[in-house]
C-alpha positions as CSV (number, residue, x, y, z in Angstrom):
1,M,17.5,-1.4,12.6
2,R,15.0,-3.0,10.3
3,R,15.2,-3.4,6.5
4,V,12.0,-2.3,4.9
5,L,10.6,-2.6,1.4
6,V,7.9,0.0,0.6
7,T,6.2,-0.5,-2.8
8,G,4.8,2.5,-4.6
9,A,7.0,4.9,-2.6
10,S,7.6,7.5,-5.2
11,R,5.1,9.9,-3.6
12,G,1.9,10.1,-1.5
13,I,1.3,7.5,1.1
14,G,4.3,5.5,0.1
15,R,6.7,8.4,0.4
16,A,5.3,9.2,3.9
17,V,5.7,5.6,4.9
18,A,9.3,5.4,3.7
19,R,10.1,8.7,5.6
20,A,8.5,7.4,8.8
21,F,10.6,4.2,8.8
22,A,13.8,6.1,8.0
23,A,13.1,8.5,10.8
24,S,12.8,5.5,13.1
25,G,16.3,4.4,12.2
26,D,15.3,1.8,9.6
27,R,16.8,1.3,6.2
28,V,14.3,1.5,3.3
29,A,14.1,0.1,-0.2
30,V,12.1,2.8,-2.1
31,H,10.2,1.0,-4.9
32,Y,8.7,2.8,-8.0
33,A,7.1,1.6,-11.2
34,T,7.5,4.5,-13.6
35,R,8.2,7.6,-11.5
36,A,11.9,7.3,-11.2
37,E,12.5,11.1,-10.5
38,D,9.8,11.2,-7.8
39,A,11.3,8.1,-6.2
40,A,14.8,9.7,-6.3
41,R,13.3,12.7,-4.4
42,T,11.8,10.3,-1.8
43,L,15.2,8.8,-1.4
44,E,16.8,12.3,-0.9
45,Q,14.3,13.0,1.9
46,L,15.1,9.9,4.0
47,S,17.1,10.4,7.1
48,G,19.9,8.1,7.8
49,E,22.0,6.0,5.4
50,G,21.9,2.7,3.4
51,H,18.6,3.3,1.6
52,V,18.2,2.1,-2.0
53,L,15.9,2.5,-5.0
54,V,14.3,-0.5,-6.7
55,G,12.2,-0.1,-9.9
56,G,9.8,-2.3,-11.8
57,D,6.2,-2.9,-12.8
58,L,4.9,-5.2,-10.1
59,S,1.9,-6.3,-12.2
60,D,4.4,-8.5,-14.1
61,P,4.9,-11.6,-11.9
62,R,8.5,-12.0,-12.9
63,T,9.3,-8.4,-12.2
64,A,7.6,-8.6,-8.8
65,R,10.0,-11.4,-7.8
66,E,13.0,-9.5,-9.2
67,V,12.0,-6.4,-7.1
68,V,12.1,-8.5,-4.0
69,D,15.5,-10.0,-4.9
70,E,16.9,-6.5,-5.7
71,A,15.6,-5.2,-2.3
72,V,17.2,-8.1,-0.5
73,R,20.5,-7.5,-2.2
74,G,20.4,-3.8,-1.7
75,L,19.5,-3.9,2.0
76,G,21.2,-7.2,2.9
77,G,17.7,-8.6,3.6
78,V,14.1,-7.6,4.1
79,D,12.4,-7.7,7.5
80,V,9.3,-5.6,6.8
81,L,7.2,-5.3,3.6
82,V,4.6,-2.6,3.0
83,N,2.4,-3.3,0.1
84,N,1.4,0.2,-1.0
85,A,1.7,0.1,-4.8
86,G,-1.7,0.5,-6.4
87,L,-3.8,2.0,-9.1
88,A,-6.1,4.7,-7.6
89,P,-9.5,5.6,-9.0
90,G,-9.4,8.4,-11.5
91,A,-11.0,9.9,-14.6
92,D,-8.9,7.6,-16.8
93,N,-10.2,4.4,-15.2
94,R,-13.8,5.1,-14.2
95,H,-15.9,2.1,-15.2
96,A,-19.5,2.5,-14.1
97,V,-21.4,-0.3,-15.9
98,A,-23.7,2.2,-17.8
99,E,-20.8,4.2,-19.1
100,V,-18.2,1.8,-20.6
101,S,-18.1,-0.8,-23.3
102,Y,-17.6,-4.4,-22.5
103,Q,-14.0,-4.2,-23.8
104,E,-13.2,-1.2,-21.6
105,W,-14.8,-3.1,-18.6
106,Q,-12.6,-6.1,-19.2
107,D,-9.4,-4.0,-19.7
108,I,-9.9,-1.9,-16.5
109,W,-10.8,-4.8,-14.4
110,Q,-7.8,-6.8,-15.5
111,R,-5.4,-3.9,-14.9
112,M,-6.9,-3.0,-11.5
113,I,-6.8,-6.5,-10.1
114,Q,-3.3,-7.1,-11.5
115,V,-1.9,-4.0,-9.9
116,N,-4.0,-3.7,-6.7
117,L,-4.1,-7.3,-5.8
118,M,-1.8,-9.6,-7.7
119,S,1.3,-7.4,-7.3
120,A,0.9,-7.5,-3.5
121,V,0.2,-11.3,-3.7
122,N,3.4,-11.9,-5.6
123,V,5.7,-9.5,-3.6
124,T,4.3,-11.0,-0.4
125,Y,5.3,-14.5,-1.6
126,G,8.8,-13.4,-2.3
127,V,9.3,-11.6,1.0
128,A,7.6,-14.4,3.1
129,R,9.7,-17.1,1.5
130,H,12.8,-14.9,2.2
131,L,11.9,-14.7,5.9
132,I,11.0,-18.3,6.2
133,D,14.2,-19.4,4.5
134,R,16.1,-17.2,6.9
135,G,14.2,-18.5,9.9
136,E,13.5,-14.9,11.0
137,P,10.3,-13.1,12.1
138,G,8.9,-10.3,10.0
139,R,6.0,-7.9,9.4
140,I,3.8,-7.4,6.3
141,V,1.4,-4.4,6.1
142,N,-1.0,-4.0,3.2
143,V,-2.5,-0.6,2.3
144,G,-6.1,-1.2,1.4
145,S,-9.1,1.2,1.4
146,R,-12.4,2.0,3.0
147,G,-13.7,1.3,-0.6
148,A,-13.4,-2.4,0.2
149,F,-16.3,-1.9,2.7
150,R,-18.5,0.9,1.5
151,G,-18.6,-0.1,-2.2
152,E,-17.3,1.8,-5.2
153,P,-20.1,2.1,-7.8
154,D,-18.0,4.0,-10.4
155,F,-14.9,2.0,-9.7
156,P,-16.1,-1.5,-8.8
157,A,-12.8,-3.2,-9.7
158,Y,-11.0,-0.9,-7.2
159,G,-13.4,-1.8,-4.4
160,A,-13.2,-5.5,-5.2
161,G,-9.4,-5.5,-5.4
162,K,-9.0,-3.8,-2.1
163,A,-11.5,-6.1,-0.4
164,A,-9.6,-9.1,-1.8
165,L,-6.3,-7.5,-0.6
166,H,-7.8,-7.3,3.0
167,A,-8.9,-10.9,2.8
168,F,-5.6,-12.0,1.4
169,G,-3.8,-10.3,4.3
170,Q,-6.0,-12.1,6.8
171,S,-5.3,-15.5,5.2
172,M,-1.6,-14.8,5.3
173,A,-1.8,-13.7,8.9
174,V,-3.0,-17.2,9.8
175,S,-0.7,-19.0,7.4
176,L,2.5,-17.1,8.4
177,A,2.0,-16.8,12.1
178,P,3.8,-20.1,12.8
179,H,6.8,-18.5,11.2
180,G,6.7,-15.4,13.3
181,I,5.5,-13.2,10.5
182,A,2.6,-10.9,11.4
183,V,0.4,-9.6,8.6
184,S,-2.1,-6.7,8.9
185,S,-3.8,-4.0,6.7
186,V,-4.8,-0.4,6.9
187,A,-7.9,0.9,5.2
188,P,-7.6,4.6,4.5
189,G,-10.3,7.0,3.5
190,F,-9.7,10.0,1.3
191,I,-6.1,11.1,1.7
192,A,-4.6,14.4,0.6
193,T,-1.9,13.1,-1.7
194,E,-0.3,14.9,-4.7
195,R,-2.7,13.0,-7.0
196,Q,-5.7,14.4,-5.2
197,A,-4.6,18.0,-4.9
198,D,-6.7,19.3,-7.9
199,R,-9.8,17.6,-6.6
200,L,-9.4,19.1,-3.1
201,A,-8.8,22.5,-4.6
202,G,-11.7,22.3,-7.0
203,P,-15.5,22.3,-6.6
204,D,-15.6,18.9,-5.0
205,G,-13.2,19.8,-2.2
206,G,-15.8,20.9,0.3
207,A,-17.8,17.7,-0.2
208,L,-14.7,15.6,0.2
209,R,-13.8,17.3,3.5
210,D,-17.4,17.0,4.7
211,Q,-17.3,13.2,4.4
212,S,-15.6,13.2,7.8
213,P,-17.2,14.8,10.9
214,F,-13.7,16.3,11.5
215,G,-14.3,18.5,8.5
216,R,-11.1,17.5,6.7
217,V,-9.4,14.7,4.8
218,G,-6.6,12.5,6.0
219,T,-2.9,13.0,5.5
220,P,-0.3,10.6,4.2
221,Q,1.5,11.0,7.6
222,E,-1.5,9.7,9.5
223,V,-1.5,6.6,7.4
224,A,2.2,6.2,7.8
225,A,1.9,6.4,11.6
226,A,-0.6,3.5,11.5
227,V,1.6,1.4,9.2
228,L,4.6,2.1,11.5
229,Y,2.6,0.8,14.5
230,L,1.4,-2.3,12.7
231,A,5.0,-3.1,11.7
232,S,6.3,-2.7,15.2
233,A,7.2,-5.5,17.7
234,D,4.3,-4.3,19.9
235,A,1.7,-5.0,17.2
236,A,2.3,-8.7,16.8
237,W,-1.0,-9.5,18.5
238,A,-2.8,-7.3,16.0
239,S,-1.9,-9.7,13.2
240,G,-4.9,-10.2,10.9
241,T,-6.5,-6.8,11.7
242,V,-7.7,-4.3,9.2
243,L,-7.3,-0.8,10.8
244,D,-9.6,1.9,9.5
245,I,-7.9,5.2,8.9
246,N,-10.8,7.4,7.6
247,G,-11.7,10.0,10.3
248,A,-15.1,8.3,10.9
249,S,-16.1,9.0,7.3
250,Y,-17.2,5.4,7.0
251,L,-18.1,3.1,9.9
252,R,-18.4,-0.6,9.4
253,T,-19.9,-3.1,11.7
């Protein structure tokens, strides 16, 4: 039985990841920022016992550390961290250079980087120090994006933040290996989460599905399966990897 902190677990990929760990017999700290009711529903869906809710805006460095401390108290320790919390591209944060003011550009960049990169950086520090101080091995898995590799012209801060998250994970893989902590990342393509339901049902749905030669988009459960593998004892030698989960919709060399 492992103790797992999943950030951004109120719905979508985070919820699927939390359910996958619980189904494997692990205890899960379900983190949320603002969606307390959704997080409570995630908690209700987890098999087994001993799961907890932890809330807080991870873009605040102090809150990020408090969330780790709360998860440690609630679970009696943390063995696995999944950095899933993030700000996804949407109509409210589109920032193509030709379309936004300089102030909008600044505001969106700062928010995207703070949420998609720095929150994971700070939570990783807290969990890594907890593991090092305990003298125990552990696993950290970051949820990145194919956007880190293919470019995001309408959401450049998103692409840059995810690329930085991948690079951060690889740096931590080297830094934390002597402590028995393996660090890896997944890079999903378009995933059919609740947030994307309207787009998939609308006029863009066909084009989104056609991005993959399989003729469909990915599911949160497929991402969760990859995260579960990378967090397993068998995946220690995969530390430092970035695993593409995009249905061949984008191939990098």
